[in-house]
N, C-alpha and C positions, 0 to 999 in steps of 0.2 A: 504494500500500500504506500502511496506517496502523499506528501502533504504540500499543498500549494493553494494559492487563491483560486486556481483554476483546475485543480485535481487532475493531473495527467494520469494516464493508465494505458494498459495494453489491450483493452477490450477482451481480455482472456476470461476463461471460465474461473469461477471462484471469487477470490477477493477483488480482483480487478473489476469484474462485472458489478459486484456489490458496491464498490467505491463510485463507479460511474452513476449507478442508479441512485445512490444516496445523494450525490451532488445534484442530480436532476430534480429529485424530490424536494430538496431544500431550496430550489430556485437558483442554484449556482451555475457556474460554467464548468465544463469538463472537456478535456482533450484526450483523444485516443490515438496512440502511435501504433500503427500497424506494421507487422513484419513483412507482409507482402504488399501488393498493389492495392490501390483504393477500390478497384473493381473486383477484388478478391477478398471479401470480408471473411475473416476467420476469427473464431469458429462460426460456421454458417448459421447456427441458431441465434447468433447475436446480430443478425442483419437489422432487426427492428430496433435494437438498442443503438446500433451504429447510426441509424437515421435520427434517433432522438439526440444523440451526442452531436451530430452535425448541426442540428438546429440550435443547440445551446452551447456550442463551442466550436470544435473542429476535429476532422479526421486528418491525420498526418502520416506521411510515409516517405522514406528515401527511395523506395522501389518504383519501377515503372508501373503504369496503370494496371496492366494485365498480369503482372508477375505473381506466380503462385508462391505462397509463403513456404520456404524451405527451412529445415531444422536449424541450420546455422545462422539464419537471419534473425531468429528470436533473441539470442543473447546480444547480438549487435544492436538491435533497436532499443535494448534496455538502457543503454547509455543516454539515449535521447529522453527517455522517460525521467531518469534521475536528473538529467540536466535541466529539465523544465520545472523541477521541484525545489522546494526549500528544504525538504527533509524526506527521508525514506524510512518507512517502518516495515521491518521484516516480522511478519506475524507468525509464520510457520515455515520451516525449511529443513529438509534432511541435510546430511553432511555434504551431499552433492546436489545442488539445486540452482536453477536459474535465478532465484531470488538472491542468492549470494553474489551472483555476478552483478546484479543491480546494486547491491551494497558496496561492492568493490568500485564500481563506476562512481557511485555517489561520493565515496571517500576521496577518490582522485579528483573529483570536481569541487571539493570543499563543501559538500552538503552534509547536513547532520544525519547520522545513521542511528536509528532506534531499533531495538530488538525486544520482542515479547518473550519472556522466559517460558520454559516448559519442563516437564518431568525429565530428569537426567537419563532415564532408562527408555525413553521413547525416541526412535529414530527420526520421527517427524519434527522433533525439537532440537536435534543435534546441531543444526546450522545456526539457529538463534542463540543457543547456549555458547557456541564457539565465538560468535560475534561479540557477545557480552564479555567473554574472557579477553577478547582482543581490544576492548575499549569502547564498544558500542554503548549507547545510553539506554538504560533500563526503561522500558515502557510498560507500565501497569494499567494505565488508562489514559484517556484523552488529556487529563490534567497534566500528566508528565510532559506531553508534547507542548501544550500551551505554555507551561512554565519554562521549558527550555528555549522555545522560540519567542518568548515574551509576547504572547498573543500571535495572531496571524495577519495583522494589518500592516500595510506598508509603512505607516507612521511609526508603529512600534519597532519595526525592523530598522528603520533609519535611526531612531533614538538609541537603540541597542548598539548599532555599529558606531555611532558617534561616541558613546560612552566607552566602548571597547578601544576605539582609536586613541582616546585621551588617556586611558589606562596604560596603553602600550607605548606611549610617547617616551616614558622613562623606564629603564629596566628595574625589576625588583631588586632590593638590596641584597648584599652578601652573595654576590655571584663571583666565582673564580673566572679566570681569563677564558677557559674553555667553554664554560657555561654561557658567558657573555657572547662569545662568537656564535654559538649555536642559536641563542636567543635573537641576535641580530639577523642571522641567516634565515630565520623563520618569519621575518617581518612581512614579506609580501604574500606568502601563501604557505600551505602545508607542504612538507617535504618527506620523501622516502628516506629511510635510514641509510640505504646504500648511497643515495644521492648526497646526503650530508657527509658521510664518511669520505666520499671521493672529492667533493668540492672543498671541504675544510681540511683535508689531509689528516684525518684522525683514524686511528684504529678502531674497529668495531667495539672491542671491550671498553676502551676509553670513552667512546661516544655514548655507549649504553649507560655507563656509570654516570656521565654528566647529565644525560637525559633523565635518569632516575632522580638525581638531585633536583633538577628543574621541576619534575612532576611533584615532588614532595613540597616544593615551594609554591606550587600551583601557578607556575609560570608557563608551563606547556602541558599539553595533554596528548595522549596516544589515540590514534584513529585506527579503524580497521585497515588492513593492508599494510601494516608496519609503517605507518606514516605518523608524523607529529605536527602539531600546530600550536601557536600561542593560545593561551587561555584568554 
């Protein structure tokens, strides 16, 4: 499930379809990103839903009009869904799931990634639990999302960004030289651990130790996909 003013989704069976319908019922806008062409609605039982989405938002696709949706096209289109969103919520996902690809794309795009926890002995929850271990934000209910995003209005987002920018103008106190270099390197966007090690000329053990210190100071946070960003 994705979180945005316009509720992007993939028109798929299950949670995607529910999200589209909920947005329509609430009088909102919703966008459907298709894996195949716009003349090849998939799944076919969602043709009526696609028509409703078109009236209250848009149908989008990178494919040519008559292109049949092929298996490899579904993971590729997920990056568009996450890119159109402010946050991605992984509700249920096995250890190997297309939903985890969406989470990875979202992390790379600097989007917030939420995961709903599940029983540790259930394969259908393995992916969500792994995301939580890697740094995804726990989602128990809609209040967790609203709290993290400071509401969903554009005004709230702008205010949050302005506050964050002011807080990031000066580094937190008591940083050593390595931590300060890392903190400054993360100024523009989130970075992969391998990228930081290469660009800063640090060994991975030294880098991970410095990142742990910064996490404890609440100066940086870990994201899914072995990425870090400023808090």
